[in-house]
C-alpha positions as CSV (number, residue, x, y, z in Angstrom):
1,M,121.2,19.7,54.6
2,K,120.0,21.3,58.1
3,S,115.9,19.9,56.5
4,R,117.7,16.6,55.7
5,I,119.8,16.5,58.9
6,A,116.6,16.6,60.1
7,T,114.8,15.1,58.8
8,V,116.9,11.8,59.7
9,I,116.6,12.8,63.0
10,V,112.7,12.7,63.7
11,S,113.1,9.3,61.4
12,C,115.2,7.3,63.5
13,W,113.8,9.1,66.8
14,V,110.7,6.8,65.3
15,G,112.2,3.5,64.2
16,L,113.6,3.8,67.5
17,S,110.3,4.2,69.8
18,R,108.6,1.1,67.5
19,I,111.7,-0.8,68.1
20,A,111.2,-0.5,72.0
21,A,107.7,-1.5,71.2
22,Q,108.3,-4.4,68.8
23,D,104.4,-4.9,67.7
24,A,102.3,-3.0,65.2
25,Q,99.9,-0.3,67.5
26,L,95.7,-1.3,66.6
27,T,93.2,0.9,67.7
28,Q,90.2,-1.3,66.4
29,F,92.1,-4.9,67.6
30,Y,88.6,-6.0,68.8
31,A,87.9,-5.5,64.9
32,T,90.5,-8.4,64.1
33,P,90.9,-10.1,67.9
34,T,93.1,-13.1,67.2
35,Y,95.7,-10.4,66.7
36,L,95.5,-9.7,70.6
37,N,94.6,-13.2,71.6
38,P,94.7,-16.4,69.3
39,A,92.5,-17.8,72.1
40,F,89.1,-15.3,70.0
41,A,90.2,-17.8,66.9
42,G,87.0,-19.6,66.5
43,T,84.3,-16.7,69.4
44,G,82.6,-15.9,66.0
45,L,78.9,-17.4,64.6
46,Q,81.0,-20.1,61.8
47,T,83.1,-17.7,60.2
48,R,84.6,-14.4,60.5
49,F,86.6,-12.6,58.1
50,G,88.2,-8.8,59.5
51,L,90.7,-6.7,57.3
52,V,92.7,-3.6,58.8
53,A,94.4,-1.1,57.2
54,R,96.8,1.9,59.7
55,D,98.4,4.9,58.9
56,Q,100.5,6.4,61.5
57,W,102.1,9.6,62.5
58,P,101.8,10.5,58.4
59,A,103.0,13.9,59.6
60,I,106.5,12.7,60.0
61,P,108.7,11.2,57.0
62,G,109.1,7.3,57.7
63,A,105.8,7.0,59.8
64,F,104.3,3.5,59.4
65,V,101.8,1.0,57.8
66,T,100.3,-1.5,59.1
67,A,97.8,-4.2,58.0
68,N,96.1,-7.1,58.9
69,F,94.0,-10.2,57.7
70,A,92.3,-12.5,59.5
71,M,90.4,-15.4,59.6
72,D,88.5,-18.2,61.8
73,H,86.4,-20.3,61.8
74,N,84.1,-21.7,64.1
75,L,84.2,-26.0,64.8
76,S,80.9,-26.2,67.7
77,S,81.2,-30.0,67.1
78,M,84.6,-30.1,68.0
79,S,84.5,-27.7,70.7
80,S,87.6,-25.9,68.7
81,G,88.4,-22.6,66.8
82,L,90.8,-22.0,63.3
83,G,93.0,-18.8,63.3
84,M,94.8,-17.4,59.8
85,M,96.1,-14.0,59.9
86,V,98.2,-12.3,57.6
87,H,100.0,-9.5,58.7
88,H,102.3,-6.3,57.1
89,D,104.0,-3.7,58.8
90,R,105.9,-1.2,56.9
91,A,108.3,1.6,58.0
92,G,111.4,4.5,57.3
93,S,109.7,5.1,54.1
94,G,109.1,1.8,52.8
95,A,112.9,0.3,53.7
96,L,112.1,-1.3,57.0
97,R,109.6,-4.3,56.3
98,Y,107.8,-6.6,58.8
99,T,105.5,-9.5,56.8
100,S,104.3,-12.1,59.0
101,V,101.5,-15.3,57.8
102,T,100.3,-17.3,61.1
103,G,97.8,-20.3,62.2
104,Q,96.5,-20.4,65.6
105,Y,94.1,-22.7,66.9
106,A,91.7,-22.8,70.3
107,Y,89.9,-25.1,71.9
108,E,86.6,-24.3,74.0
109,I,85.6,-25.2,77.8
110,Q,82.3,-24.9,78.8
111,L,83.5,-25.2,83.0
112,K,79.3,-24.5,83.2
113,R,76.8,-22.9,82.1
114,K,77.4,-20.3,79.6
115,V,80.8,-19.6,81.9
116,F,84.2,-20.9,79.0
117,L,87.5,-21.3,79.0
118,R,89.7,-21.6,76.3
119,P,93.1,-21.9,75.8
120,A,94.7,-21.2,73.0
121,L,97.9,-21.9,70.7
122,Q,99.6,-19.8,67.5
123,I,102.9,-20.4,65.4
124,G,104.0,-18.4,62.7
125,F,105.9,-17.8,59.7
126,V,108.2,-13.8,59.8
127,Q,110.1,-12.1,57.0
128,H,111.6,-9.8,58.7
129,A,113.5,-7.3,55.4
130,V,115.0,-4.4,54.9
131,D,115.8,-2.1,51.4
132,Y,119.1,-0.3,52.1
133,S,118.8,2.3,48.6
134,R,115.9,3.4,50.6
135,L,118.2,4.7,53.7
136,V,120.6,7.8,53.2
137,F,123.6,7.5,55.7
138,G,125.5,10.0,57.5
139,D,128.8,9.7,54.8
140,Q,126.0,10.7,51.8
141,L,124.5,13.6,54.2
142,A,128.3,14.5,54.4
143,R,128.7,14.3,50.8
144,G,126.3,16.2,49.9
145,G,123.5,13.5,50.5
146,T,123.3,13.0,46.2
147,V,126.3,10.6,46.7
148,G,126.4,6.3,47.5
149,T,127.2,5.6,51.2
150,Y,130.4,3.8,51.9
151,E,128.9,1.7,54.5
152,S,128.9,-2.3,54.1
153,M,125.4,-3.9,53.8
154,D,125.7,-7.9,54.2
155,G,122.1,-8.9,54.9
156,T,119.0,-7.7,53.5
157,N,115.9,-9.8,55.3
158,V,115.6,-12.8,57.7
159,S,113.3,-15.3,57.9
160,Y,112.2,-16.8,61.5
161,A,108.9,-19.0,63.1
162,D,107.5,-17.5,65.8
163,M,104.9,-18.7,68.8
164,G,102.6,-17.4,70.8
165,T,99.7,-18.6,73.3
166,G,96.9,-16.9,75.1
167,L,94.1,-18.3,77.7
168,L,90.2,-17.2,77.4
169,F,87.7,-16.3,80.1
170,F,84.4,-15.3,78.9
171,T,80.4,-15.1,80.2
172,P,77.4,-13.3,78.5
173,K,78.7,-9.7,80.4
174,M,82.2,-9.8,80.8
175,W,85.9,-11.7,79.5
176,L,89.0,-11.1,80.2
177,G,92.2,-12.6,78.7
178,T,95.7,-13.0,78.7
179,A,98.6,-13.8,76.1
180,L,102.0,-13.7,74.9
181,H,103.7,-13.0,72.0
182,H,107.1,-13.9,71.0
183,L,107.9,-17.2,73.3
184,N,110.5,-18.5,71.9
185,R,111.9,-15.1,71.3
186,P,113.5,-15.0,68.1
187,N,116.7,-13.3,66.0
188,Q,115.5,-11.1,64.4
189,S,119.2,-9.9,63.4
190,L,119.4,-8.4,60.0
191,L,123.5,-8.1,60.1
192,Q,123.9,-11.7,60.7
193,N,124.4,-11.2,64.6
194,E,122.3,-11.8,67.7
195,S,119.1,-9.4,68.3
196,R,115.9,-11.3,70.2
197,I,112.7,-10.2,69.6
198,P,111.0,-9.5,73.6
199,M,108.1,-12.0,75.2
200,K,104.9,-10.0,74.5
201,F,102.8,-10.2,77.7
202,S,99.2,-8.6,76.7
203,M,96.1,-9.0,79.0
204,Q,92.3,-7.6,78.1
205,G,88.7,-7.1,79.0
206,G,85.8,-6.3,80.1
207,Y,81.9,-5.5,80.4
208,R,79.1,-5.3,78.7
209,M,76.5,-3.3,80.0
210,S,72.5,-3.3,78.2
211,V,70.1,-1.2,78.4
212,R,66.6,-1.4,78.0
213,T,63.9,1.3,77.5
214,P,60.4,1.2,77.0
215,V,60.6,3.5,73.9
216,I,64.1,1.2,72.5
217,Q,62.8,-2.0,71.8
218,K,63.8,-3.5,68.7
219,N,67.3,-1.6,68.4
220,P,68.1,-2.6,72.0
221,Q,71.7,-0.2,73.1
222,S,74.2,-1.4,75.2
223,F,77.7,0.5,76.7
224,V,81.0,-2.1,76.3
225,F,83.8,-1.2,78.7
226,A,87.5,-2.6,77.8
227,F,90.7,-2.1,78.5
228,N,94.1,-4.0,76.8
229,Y,97.3,-3.7,79.1
230,K,100.4,-4.5,77.4
231,A,104.3,-5.1,78.0
232,Q,107.4,-5.2,76.4
233,Q,110.9,-5.5,77.7
234,K,110.2,-2.3,78.9
235,F,107.9,-0.3,76.9
236,D,104.4,-1.0,78.7
237,Q,100.7,0.5,78.1
238,L,97.7,0.5,78.6
239,D,94.4,1.5,76.7
240,L,90.6,2.1,78.2
241,G,88.0,2.3,76.1
242,V,84.2,2.6,76.3
243,Y,81.8,1.7,73.0
244,F,78.4,2.6,72.8
245,E,76.6,1.0,70.0
246,R,72.7,0.9,68.7
247,E,72.6,-1.4,66.0
248,P,73.5,-0.1,63.4
249,V,76.0,2.5,64.5
250,F,78.9,2.6,67.2
251,V,80.6,4.8,68.4
252,G,83.7,4.9,71.0
253,L,86.5,7.0,72.8
254,W,89.4,4.8,73.8
255,Y,92.6,6.9,76.0
256,R,96.2,5.4,75.7
257,G,99.0,5.2,77.8
258,L,100.0,5.3,81.5
259,P,99.1,8.5,83.1
260,L,100.9,8.6,86.7
261,F,103.8,6.0,86.4
262,K,106.4,4.8,84.0
263,R,107.5,0.8,85.0
264,Y,111.0,1.9,83.9
265,E,111.1,5.4,84.4
266,L,109.2,7.4,87.8
267,G,106.8,10.3,87.5
268,Y,107.6,9.6,83.5
269,A,104.0,10.6,81.8
270,N,104.0,7.9,79.1
271,N,100.2,10.0,77.4
272,D,99.8,8.7,73.8
273,A,97.0,9.5,72.1
274,I,93.0,9.6,72.5
275,A,91.5,7.5,69.7
276,I,87.8,8.5,68.4
277,L,85.6,5.4,66.9
278,V,82.6,5.3,64.7
279,G,80.9,2.4,62.9
280,T,78.6,0.2,61.1
281,I,76.8,-2.4,60.7
282,I,75.2,-3.1,57.3
283,E,73.9,-7.0,57.5
284,D,76.5,-9.2,57.7
285,L,79.6,-6.4,57.2
286,R,81.1,-3.8,59.2
287,I,83.2,-0.7,58.8
288,G,84.7,1.2,61.1
289,Y,86.3,4.1,60.9
290,S,88.8,5.9,63.6
291,Y,91.0,8.3,64.1
292,D,93.9,8.8,66.6
293,I,94.8,12.1,68.7
294,T,98.5,12.4,69.6
295,I,98.6,13.5,73.2
296,S,102.2,12.9,73.4
297,R,105.6,14.7,72.3
298,L,104.8,14.0,68.6
299,A,101.2,15.7,69.2
300,G,101.8,19.0,66.9
301,Q,103.9,17.0,64.5
302,S,102.6,13.5,63.7
303,A,99.5,14.6,62.7
304,G,97.1,11.5,64.5
305,A,97.0,8.1,63.2
306,H,94.0,7.1,60.2
307,E,92.0,3.0,60.6
308,I,89.6,1.7,58.9
309,T,88.4,-2.0,59.9
310,L,85.9,-4.4,57.2
311,G,84.7,-7.1,58.7
312,Y,82.1,-9.8,57.4
313,E,80.5,-12.6,58.8
314,I,79.4,-15.9,56.5
315,A,76.3,-17.8,58.7
316,S,73.9,-20.4,58.1
317,R,71.1,-19.5,58.7
318,H,70.9,-22.4,61.9
319,K,74.0,-20.6,63.2
320,K,71.9,-17.4,63.5
321,R,68.4,-18.6,64.9
322,A,70.8,-20.2,67.3
323,A,73.5,-17.9,68.0
324,S,70.8,-16.4,71.1
325,K,71.0,-19.6,72.5
326,R,74.9,-20.8,72.5
327,R,78.0,-18.6,73.5
328,V,79.1,-15.2,72.1
329,V,81.3,-13.6,74.0
330,P,80.7,-9.9,74.4
331,C,83.5,-8.1,73.0
332,A,82.7,-4.8,70.9
333,K,82.7,-5.6,66.9
334,F,85.2,-2.7,66.7
């Protein structure tokens, strides 16, 4: 009985922490950049596909499993980009599910030679559902844990539209973007009440520094410095990272948290994780793996987080030959 109660307490605590954050956490967010900001739609050479699979805190019962598939296409003749994304999040031993299908559009404005601005919009359809048969309630624990609950459940799923916008500024060496998600603050309540999703603000950017030596000519190497800040209601967080790239191998190191201050509780350290990332490119296929080392209060109990990404880009020979002459956002590929 004590073991069951402890499991329920930990699962509830994890669930509440995720509710405060609302949106899924990704370490390799540049592997599917349109999840980060719709203004990235169409910033590839032609057609780009990305897939992310994440298992967060696998040692904690009822932790989170996330999958994200995205594709986008560059319409260079129309100075536009189109994107489509399917996202699925599962938590609480599979009881709580979130699935969305999102369409995105970005328009590219050339401010001057090799300096661009991209405003964007997105709209998605979301289904939020829960399987009550996979949950354990207090009255069940009090009566032994193997009987049904007396709780009355009114709803099992809810559907709604979800809107967002983004803006991206970039040059050949740097980029800076901002995004607002859940602009319409949709009602996600499963109990026929009102529980509106708080708007999420994010800002991301970085700088690419090329390193050339007399020895290294064919495979130039680069360091990419990047950040991503996001805030949603009381939750806020900063990711700071650096990549080392020398094709076909990429490695990266990220810190996630706000160590010196917390927006709604001063003096409280908000350390989350240190992430290690490795990746490789095989022709047009990108493969990445990252592991999050938890440094929060869950450090000894969560078993970190595993994330695998796949990316594939389709481009004609003409597009590839023109790649050195046209604009390409200099952000990391993982």
